[in-house]
N, C-alpha and C positions, 0 to 999 in steps of 0.2 A: 412225759406223760406215761410212757411204757416202762419206766423204771420204778414206778410206784406199785408195789405188790397188792396193797389194799385196793387201789383203784382198779387194777386189772381183774382181781377176783370178784369184786363187787359188780363190775360191768359184766363179767362172764356169767355170774349167778343170775342176775336180773335178766340178762339176755336169754339165758336158757329157759327161764320161766316164761318170758314173753313168746319165744319161738314155740315152746310146748303149747302154750295157750292158743296161738294162732293156728298151728297145725292140727291140734286135737283139743278144741275148746271144751267139748263135753268130757273128755278124759280128765283134764285138769280140774274142771269144776267138780266132777264126781269124786276124784281123789281128795280134794280139799274138803268137801262136805263130809265124807266118811271119816277122815282123820280128825277133823274139828269136832265132830259129834263124839268121838271117843275121848278126846282131850277134855271137852267140856263136861262130859259125864264123870270123868275121874278127877278133874282139877277145877271144876266150877267153883267149889267152895273156896279154893285158894285164891282165885281171881277176885271174888267178892271180898274176902278177908284183906287182900292186898289194897284194893281201892279204898276200903273203909279205913284201913290204917293210914294211908296217905292223907285222907281227909282229916282224921283226928290229929295227926302229926302237924299238918298245916295249921289247924286251929290253935294247937298248943304253941307252935312257934310264933304265931302272930301276937299272942298275948303274954308270951314269956319274956324274960329280960333280953333274950336274943333278938327280939323284935326291933330293938333300937339300933342294931348293927346296920351299917350302910352297905349297899352293894357297890363297892368302890372304896376309895380312900375316904377318911373321916371328913375331909373338907370338900369332897366332891358334891356338886349340886346337880339336880336332875336336868337332863338335856332338854326335856320337853315340859311344858306347863301341865298342870294336873288335868285340865280339860282336854288338851291334845292327847295326853297319855291315855286317858280313859276312852277317848274316841277311837284311838288305835286298838285298844283292847276290844272294843265293840267290833271293829273290823276283823280282828283275829278270831273272835268268837262267832262271827257271822259268816256264813258261806252257803254254798249251793245246797248243803244238806238241810238247812232250815227251810230254804225255798222248796225243796223237794218234799220234805216230810211234814211241813207245817200243819196240814190237815190230814194227810194220809196216815201218819203214824197213830194219832189218837183214835181215828176211826177203826184202824186195823185192830188195836187192842180192845176197843169197844165190841167189835164183832165176836171176839172170843169170850170176853167177860160176860156178855149178856146171856151166854149159855149156862152160866153158873149163878148169876144174880139178876135182879130186875134191871131194866134199861137205865134207870136213873143212877143206881149204884154202879152199873157198868161204865157209864160215862165218867163218873167221878174217879173210879179206879183207873180208867184209861188216861185221864188227865194227869193223875198223880204219877203213874208209871212213866209217861212221856216226860214230865218235868224231872223225874229222877234220872232218866237217861241223859238229859242235856244239862243237868244242873251241877251241884256242888262237887259230886264225885268225879265227874268228867274234868272239871276245871282244877280239882286238886291234883290230878295226874299232871296236867299242864303246869300247874304252879310249882310243884316239887321239882319237875324236870327243869323248868325255866329258872327257878331259884338256884339250883345246883350250878347251872351254866353261868348265871350272872355272878354268883358269889365267888366261884373259883376263877372266873374270867376277869372280873373287874377288881376283886379284892385280893386275890392271890396271884394274878398275872398268868394264869394257865391258858393254853390254847383252847379254842372253841371246839372241843372234841368230847365225845361221851367218855372216852378213855382217860381224859386228863384228870378228873377228880380221883379216880381209882389209883392212879400212879402217884398223885400228889399226897394222898393220905397214907397209902400203904407202901410207898416207895417203888422204885423201878427194879423189881426183882422178876424172876422168871414167871411166876404165876400171874402177877399184875400185867406184865407185857402180853401174855397170852389172852387173859380175860379182857383186857383193854382192847386188844386188836379185834377180838370176836365181838365185843360190844359195839365198836365202830361199824363193823361189817353188818351186824344184825340191825343196827339203827338205820343204816342205808337201805337195806332190803325192806324193812318195815315202812319207811317213808315212801319208797318207790311204789310198793304194792298198794299202800293206803291211798296215795295220790291217784293211782290208776283207777281205783274204784270211784273216786270223786269225779274224775273226768267222765267216766261212763254215765254216772248219775246226772251230771250236768248236761251231757249230750241228750240223754233221754228227756230231760226237762225241756230243753230248747226245742227238741223235735215235737213234743206234745204241744208246746206253745204255738209253733208254726201250724200244726194240724188244726188247732182250735181257731187260730186267727183266720185261716183260709178255708175253714169248714171242710176239711178233708179227713179221711180216716184210713188207718192201716197202710201208711206209707211204707212201712217195712224198713229193711236195712238200708236201702239206697239213700234215704234222706238222712239217716243217722251218719252214714259215711260222708255225705256232703258236708254236714255240720262239723264232723271230726276233721276233715281236710282243712276247712276254713279256720277252725280252732288252731290246728298245728301251725298254719301260716302266721296267725296272729301272735302266737307265743314264741315262735322261733325268732322273729325279728327283734323283740326286746332282749333276748338272750345275747345278742351281738353288741349291745351297748351297755352303759353303766346301769346297774340295777335300779338306782334311785330315779332315773329319768322316766318320768311318766307313771311309774308303778304306784306311787302314793296317790296320784291324781285318779287313776283308774279304780283303785281300791276304795277311795273315799266316794267316788261317784257311784259305785255299786252299793256301798253302805247307805248312802243318802237315798238312793232309789228304793232300797228295801225298807228303809225307815218310813219314807213317804207312803209306800204301798201299805205298810202295816197301819199307819194312821188313817189312810183312806178306808180300809176295810172296817176299822173300828167305828168311824163316823158314818159311813154309808150303810153299814149293817145294823143289826139290832144292838145298839150301843149298851143299853141297860142290861141285856142278857149277857153280853160279852164281859162287861165290867163285873157283873155279879159272879160270873164264873171265875174270873181272874182273882177276885178277893177270896172266894172259897178255896181256889187252888193254892193260893199263898198260904192260907191257914193250914190246909191239909199237908202241904209240903213241909212246912216248918215242924209240924207235929210228928211227921212220920219218916223224914228223910234219913235220920241216923239209924233207927231200927231196921229200915228197909235195906240198908246197905249190908246187913248180915243175913238177909233172907235168901234161901237157896231152893225153896219150894220142894223140899225133900219128900213130903208126905202127899204130894199131889199126883194126879194121874199122868200118864205118859204124854198126853197132849199138852198139858201145862208145862211139863218139864222140857219138852221140845221147844215150846214158845219161849221159855226162859233162856234156853241156849241160843236160839236164833235171834233174840232181841237183846235182853239185858247183858248177857255174857259177851255177845258179839259187839255191842256198843262199847263195853269197857275195854276190850282188846283193840277196838278201832281207835279209841282215844289214845291208847298206848302206842299204836302205830304212828299216830300224828304227833306224839309227845316230843320227840327230838326236833321235829320241824317247827312246831308252834313254840316249843320251849326256847329255841334259839332266837326266834323272832321277838318273843316277849322279853328275853334277856337283853337283846340289843337296844331296846327302847327304855330300859329300866335302870340304867346306870345313875347312881346318886340317890335312888330311893332307899328307904329303910326296908328291912325284911317285913315289918308290920304293914307298911304301905303297900308293898308288893303283893303280899298274900291276900289282903283284904280287897285290893283292887282287882287282882286277877280272878279271884274266886267269886266275889259278890256281884261285880258289875255285869259280866256276861251271863251269869245265872239269872239275874233279875231280868235282863233283856230277853232271855230265852223263855222265861215264864210268861212274860207279856206276849211274846210272839206266838207261842202255842196256845195261850189263852185266847188270843184273837182268832187265829186261823183254825185251831182245833175247836174253839167255841162256835165258830161259824159252821163247821162240819157237824157238830152236835145239834145245833139249831136246825139245820136242814134235815138231819136224821130223825129228830124227835118231834119237831113242830111242823114239818111240811111233808109233802108227798114226793119231793125230788129224790131220784134214785142214787143218792150219794154213796150209800153202802155198796150198791152194785158196781158203781164206778171204781171204788177202792178194790173190790174183789177182782174185777176184770181188766182194769187198766189203771193201775195205781199211778203211773206217770202223769195222768191227766187230771188228777184230783184237784190240784190247786187251780187249774184253769176252769174246771167245772164250777168250782165255787165262785170264781171271779165272774163267770157268766151270769150268776144270779144277782149281780150288783150293777149299778149304772157304769157307763164308760168301760165296758168289759174289754173292748178292743185295745183301748189305751193301757189299761192295767196289764193285759196280756203281753203287750209289747214291752212294758216296763219290766215285767218278770223275766221275759226272755233275755232282755239286755242285761239285767242284773246277774242272772245265772251265767251268761257268757263272760261277763267281766270278772266274776268271781273265779271262774275256771282259769282264765288267762293269767290273772295275778297269782293264783295259787301255784300253777305249773311253773311260772317264771321264778317265783320265790323258792319253790321246792328244788328246782334244778340248781339254783345258786347254793342252797344249803347242802345238797348232795355233792356238788362239786367241791365245796369247802370241806366237808367231812372226808371226802376221798382223796384230798390233797394235803392231809396233815394239818387241817385247820386254817388254810390260806384264806385270808379275808378278801382277797381279790383273785379268785381262781381264773385261769385262762379261759378265753371265749370258747376254744375248741372243747374243753372239758365240759363246760356248761351245755354246749350244743349236743354233745354225746348223750348227756343225761336227759336233755330235752327230747331227743329221739327215743330213748328207752322208755321214758315216761309216756310218750305217745304210743309206743308199742304195747305197753302194759294197759293203757286205756283202751286200745283197740281190742285186746283180749277180753276185757270186761264187756265191751260193747257187743262183741261176737257171741258172748254167752247169752245175751238178751234175757238175763235173769237177775233180779235184785238179790235173790237168795244165793245164787252162785257167786255174785260179787262179794257179798258179806262173808261167805265161807273162805274165799281166797284171801281176803284181807285179814280175817281172823287167823288163818294159818301163818301168814307172814309176820303177824305181830305177837304171837304167843310167846316167843323167847324173851321179848322185851319186858314181860312181867317180872322176871328175875332181875333184869338189869336195872329197872327203875328202883327196886328195893335196895340194890347195892348202892346206887347213887344216893338214896336217902340216908343210908348208913354212913357214907362218906361225908355227907353234909353235917350230920349230927356229931360225928367224931371231930370234924374240923372246927365246928362251933364250940365244942367242949374244950378243945385245945386252945382256942383263941381266948376263952373266958378265964383261963388260968392266970 
């Protein structure tokens, strides 16, 4: 373990960030926020150009002659049925973020937009922007990263490392060794920090659910810490056994719970209103998604520019932070699929689910804001963590649905941390598909420490800034991986 330079440096770097955050939470959050603001102002255009290029390349690959190439040997067959594969893609695309932001994000955008246009137009704009953040561009990032890992891993026999495609295509020379090593290191840091942010959001979600369930307010840090300790116990134990034992069951249970919750809200709420909004949202999204990918809000005032950085740009780099983790997961379940199947499945299925999810939960939020006197907008302003539970309280069986949301959020966090610790252990040990338990445990502890940093910040904005800072370098790495894939495909076609 201690002879692996990459592992030692990765552990040291993430540990330093964790210790800094615990000792001086405000200092780390302030440093991240100020640096990210400068980077977004100077490089925001490049981030949007990058994610748009990734989407356009994905679409082109799916319908090009390369789309027939298999991820594996030519006679390899898919390990999972199409239904099972798509179900697992749902699980990968679904997580605590959707539970947390289902209604809160659309309403947040609505509050700003209505200061520039009327409320009906503001709601439509907020719906579109939310769908954009969770739609095709996000999944194009995952698709390209996962496709690179699957293609070079299953078809070219390379190890499951970010550096492997670079060295395979350009050869093992000095610059590829250096860039490859740095790519592996930065991927590890991006995953660790990104996962820490999701842990904090999940803890906040569970905390708000418990407060709503027992009708208590302002429990403060102590309840968050109790939830965090229970969470750590729950994810440390699975790290000591085979990854496959129970993880698929927990993930499927969380996904099923979320799906039932979505169906319940649709049927118990104003169904015609929600379905009408979804249909409108689909049309608006199809018509505007590609042009919006190049929108940088250059001519708007400072308030809109700040919103663009703290939301759209932050989301794009957040998906980049998760790309190595989600990409490896998607690659592992996609052996035997063609490139066309892979891209269309990975991009379209989760995007469709997200549009329905936000159409239902966001639609409920708009219904309460525009058609009733409930103070939903005030809840989003003052206690965004409680937004989902506030909406559930307006429907029947609110205690039951609150419990279901808390359970789903908790399960999503546990499965995400266990899977991320496995991927980090694999990356930091040269692509070992069965990393040692002690390495996984060390990463589990560090992920917990980073999650603790985010919890102590007690600020969603601080969490987003810290994640964005950790993920920024991966913007360049994912472009390099895309170039490696295109060069390899071109060489194979000769």
